[in-house]
N, C-alpha and C positions, 0 to 999 in steps of 0.2 A: 377747547372748544372753539366751536365754530361760531363765528358772528351772524348776527342777523341782523333785521331792518325793522323797525316797528311802523303798521302804518294803522292809523285809527280813522273808521268811516263810518258813520252812525253811530257814535258814542262806541263801538266795538274794535279791539285791538287785534289785530294779525301781523303774525312774524314770517317774513320770508327771508331766504338765507343770503349774505352777500357772497361774492366771488373776489377774488384778485388775481390778474394776468402774470405773466413771468414779469413785465417792466410797470408792476405795480398800478394798473390800473383797475378801479375800482369799477364794481356793479352790484346790482341791487336782482337776484333772481326773483321775478315774478310770474312766472310759468304757470304758478296754480292761483293766480290772483283771478281771474274769473271765477274759475270755480270755490275760492273760499269766499268772495265777496260781493257776486254779481259784477263786480266793476271791470272796467277796462282802463288803459289808459291812452289819454288822446297826444301823438307828439307826429303833428306835422313834418314832412318828411323826412320822418325816424334820426334827427336829428340825436336824440338821447337815448337810443334803442341800440342794443346790440342784440341784433339777428344770430349770432352765430360764436362760435368759438373757433380762432382759425389761427395758425401757427405760420401762414405765411410771410405776412407782413405785417411789421410795426411801425406805427406813425405819430410822432408829437408836434401836434402843430402848434404848441407854443414856443418848443426849443428847436423849430427846425430839423425835426430828425427823420428821416426814412432810412429803415433797412428792410433788406428782402433776406428772408430765413435769419436772420440775424445778422449777415453782414452789411455794413454802411454802403449809403448808394454811392458816396465817394470812392472806394475802395471800387468797388464791382463797375462803377464808368471809367476809371483809369489803370484797370488790369484786365478786366474781363472781356468776352466777347458775348456779342448777345445771345449766341446758340447756348454758351456757357451758364449766362444767367437765366437762360428758359429752363435747363434741365435742373438746374436750383431750384429753381420755384418751381417744376412740375413733379422731382424727383426726392426733393427736400435736402441733398446734398451737390455740394459742386462736383463734376465728375473726375474721375480719373482719366489718364491720357486714353486708354481703352475705351473706358462709357463713353467718352468725348467721339474716339473716332467711329463706335458703331452708333451712336447719336446722330452724327453730322453723317456719316454715309447713307443711313436707313433715310435722312430725309434728301438726299442728294436724288436718289433712287426713288423717290414719288414725287418728285417737281411736274412730272407730266400730268394735263388735265385729260379726263374721258373727251375725244373730240365730241359725243354726243352732247356735252355741256355749252358746245360752241354754238349747238342750235337752239339754245335757251337763250343764250347770250346775244343773237345775231335778232330775238326777237323784241329787244329791247329797241326805246328808240334812240337815234345817235344821239340825241341830248341828255339823256336819262343819267338820274346823279350817279356817280361811282359807289356814293356809299348805297345806293339804293341796289344795285348792280351785286355788289360783293355779299349784300344780305342776304340776296335771292339764291344766289348761286351758292353759298353756302350751305342756306336750307335744303337746297335741291342736292346735297351731297347726300342728305338721308335718304335719297332715292335711288341712288348710283351704290352706295352701301350700304342694305336695309339690314344686315346682322348686326349694324351701330344699335339698334332697337333693343337687341338682347343680353346688353350689357358685357357680353364679350371682345375679345382682341381691342380692349382698350388702349393699350399701345401703338398699335397699329394705325387706330383713327387718329389720335393724336401725333401722329408722324406724318401721317397723309394731311391733315389742317396745316401743322407749320409748314411742309414742305410746297403744298397748293396754293394757299393763300396769297403769297406774294406773285406766283402766277396769273390768277385770276384776277388781282388789284391791277396786274398792267394792260390788258386788256382793254377796260375802258380809256386811258390815257392813250392807248396807241388807236384805238378807232375814232376820238375827239379829232386827232391829228392827219386822219386820213392814211395812217402808216400801216404796215402790215405788222402783226404780231409777231413777237420773238419768243422763239421756244426756248426753256432753259438750257443751260450748258451744265451739267454736271460735273465739269473740269472746275468748276468756278466756287466759291465760297458763298456763304448764304447772301451775304450784301453786295459783293459783286456779281452774282448772278441778278439781283432783283434789279441791280442799275443798269446791268447789261440788256436785261429785259424792256427796262423803262428807255434808253436811251438809245441804244444799237442801232443801226441803219445798214438793210443789206447791201448798200452801194460803199460803204465805206467801213474801215475797222474802228472800232470803238475802245478804248483803253481808260480802265478805272481809273478815276485820281486818287490817291492812296488818301488825301484830306479829306475829299467829298467821304469816301467810304467810312473813315473814321468818325466823320460826324456825324453821319447815321447811323452808327454803331452807337455810338452814345445817345442821343436820341431815342433808339429803341429801346435801350436800356431803362432809361430814366423813365420812359411809359409803360415799363413791361408789368407793373402791377401798383396798385394807390389803395389797397385796403378794400371797405365796403364801399364802393363810390356807387354811383348812378347803374352805370353798365355791368361791373361784378355783380351787386346784389341781384340785377337783373339774372343774370346766367344762373345765379345759383338759384333764384326762387324757381325760375324755368328748366332747371334742374333736379328742383325737389320732387316733380310729379314724376320723376325718372324718364324725363324726355331725355331723348340721345343727345349725344356731345355737338354734331353739327344744328341740329335745331336751337338746343344751349344758348352755344355762340352765335349764332346769328340774330337770336335775342338780344345776345350783347352788342352786336355790331349795328341794331337799329336803335338800341338807348343811347351809342354813344354819338349817333348822328345828330342829335339834335344840340344848338348852337349855345345853350348852358352846361354841355359837356364837351366832348369833344370838337365840336364847330368853333372852339373858342378862337384858337390859333388864326384860323380863316376870316374871324372877324378882326382881330387884329391887322390883316394887309387892309380889309375894306376900309378900318377907319383909317388907316393910312392914307390909302387911295382918297377918302373923303376929303383930308389934311391936303393931299396934294393940289386937288381939285379945287379947291376954297386960297388957294393962293399960297401955299403951305406955309404958314407962319405960325411955327410951332410955340411963339409964345402966346398968341392970340388962343389958339385951342389948349393950351394951360389952362388960361384964366377963364376957358370957357368948361374945363373940366371941372374947375373948382367952385364954379357956379351953377352946377349942373342944373339944379331945383329950377333955376332960371332957364338956362341956356337948352336943355335938355340933351346936351351932348354929354356923351360917357367917354373914357377912357378905356379900352377893352387892352388886356393880358397886363395886367396891375393890380398887384393883392391878390389874395386868394381864400377862398372861403373855408379853409381848412389849415392854412398856417397863417400865424400870428404875428409870425417872424418873418424871416427871408425863406422864400421857399429854397430847400437846398440843392434842389435842382435847376434852379435859375441860374446857381454859381456855377454850376459845371457847366451847363451848355453855354454861358456866356462865352467864355473861352474856347467852346466851339464854333460858334457865329461868327467870333473876332478870326479866328485862324481862317472859315471859309471866304471872307469878305475879303481877308488882305490875300491868299491864295491866288482867287478867280478875279479880283478887281473889279469886281462888279461895277459899273457904273449908272446908279440906280435911284432916282430923285426920290423916292419912296422909301427906301432904306437909307437916303440921308436922312429924311425926317424921321424916320423911328430911332436912331443914333444922337439925334436931337432931344426926344421924349425921353430916352434913357438916361441922357445927363441932368435933364430936369428932374426927373422920378427921384433920382439918386443923391441930389444935392438942393431942391427945393425943400425948404422946411416944412410945408405944407404937406406931399408926399412923406415924408422922414418921419415925420411926426404921427401920421398915422399907417404907415408901413406899408405903404404902396408902391412896392418895390417891382420890376419887372418881373414877371413870373414867367415858368416853361413856356406857356403859350406863346407870349410874346419873342424869346428869342427862338423857337421852332419855327414860328411864322417867318421870320427873316432868314433861318438857314432855308427853309422850302420855298424861299421867293429867290432867293441867291441862285439856288439850283435848277431854278426854270423849271419850279413843280407849279402847276396852275392851283390856284386855290381849294377848287372844289376835289382835289387829292388830298390834302391837307390830313383831313379827317381819315383818310384809306389808309394813310401812313401809321397815324396815333393806332387805328386797329392793326396793323400787323406787330406793332410794338407791344398792345396789349394782350393779342393773343395765347402768350404763355400764360400771362398771370391768369385770365378767365380759364385757361384749359387747369392750372392748377386749381383753382376754387372749386371748379366745377367736382373735380376727380376727390379734394378733400370733403367735398359737401356730398359726395356717394358714400367715398370710405367711411364717415362718419354716419353715415343711414341716419341723416336727418329728416325727420317728418316732412311732410307737402307743407309751403308757407302757406298760410293763409291768414293776411291781417284782418283784423276788427275794424269795425266804423260806429260812429255814433250818428244814429239815424235822424236826421232833420228833416224828413218830410211830411205829407198829410199822414193824418191820423184814419180809420177805417171810415170809409165814403161806402155811399148805397150807391150801384151800379144802377144808369138809367138807360133805358135803349133808347136807340140815335134820335128817334121820334120825340124825345122828350127833353132833349139836351140843348 
C-alpha cells in the first residue's frame, strides 16, 4: 500500500502521495494541492521543492556525496576524460570505444563557427564581458540552425554546441589582448584544442602542457553537473516551453553569470586582490571574517550552501591546484595569500567547527589565476564545463514530456482600486 502524507487545512484533512527516490530521498507529491485545497505552498528560492524526477545527478550535501549517473565524482575525475563524462551525462552510460570515437570525431568536425557569427561578435564593445558575448552568440545559433525549433536532429545540435562553445569562448579572450583569433585544430583532442585556441600565437609554436591539460580536464568534470541548481533549473524551465536547445542553454549561461552562482570563483580572486592591496596580512583578514557583522568583510570560496560536510569536489581539485602551482612555479603574492587562507581554514577551530572548508570555487580560481586566465573568463570556463549537464537536463526534460513550468505566488499588492482620470490624480 502506497504511503501518504496527511495535511489538515481549515479543519479538513487531505491525503497526498509520498515518493522515494533510488537513494531513499523522500518527497510529498503536492501536484494536486491547489486543486484540492485552494492553497499553494510558499517556498522562497525553491529550497524545499522538487520540480522534477531526474536520473542524472545524485547529491547528498550532508554526507559530501556527488555522483553522475551512479558513478562517484572521485572515480570520474581520476579515471575519465571530460568527453567521456559528457557522453555519460547526455546519453546515460559511459561510451564504448566505438561510441567514444564517433562522439569525439563528430565534435572535432563541428568546431568551426559560421563566419557570419563573427559579424555579430564584432558588434560588441571591446570591453564587453565574455559571458554576455557567450550567451548572446549561443542564442544567435538558433538563427543559424532554425531546424532546432522543430525538435529534430537533436544529436546534431548537441554535437554543435559541444564543439563550438570552446571556439566562441576564446574569441573574447583574444580580442581583449588584441591578438588574432585561432581557428580550431581537428587533430587535437578537446581540451588541448581549447588551450591552443586560448594561448597559441601565430609567431611561435605552442605546446600544451599535460599537467595544465589534466588540471583543466578535472575542473570541467567537476563542474559538469550539480543537480537542480539555479542555471540548470533555468535551462529546464525555459526548455519546458519547448524552446530550442540553443536558447535554453543561453538562458542557463545568463543565470550562471551571476556572482552568487558561477561568478563565485571570480569573487575569490577579487577578495585575494583586496587582501593583497590591504597589506597581505592573512591573520588580520581571518579575524575580520570572524567578525563579519562588524567589519563587513566576507571570505569567498569557503563553505557551500548545499554541502554541510566537505565539498567532495574540493578534495579532488586541491590536488590539481597543488600540481599546477608546483609545475608552473608561479611566483604570485595573491596565490601565496590563498595558501595562507587555505591553511587557516583547514586548521582554525572557528572554520573547522563551522565546516567552512575551501570549496571548489576557491581552488578553481587559484588554478585559473595560475594559468594566466583573466578573472572575467572564469565563468566562461565554468560554462564550458557545465554544458553537458545542461544538455542532459534539457534532453531529459523533453524526453519525459514535462509540462511547462509555471510557479505560483502569494499576491501582496493593492486590492481593487477605482481608476481616476489623469486630471483627478
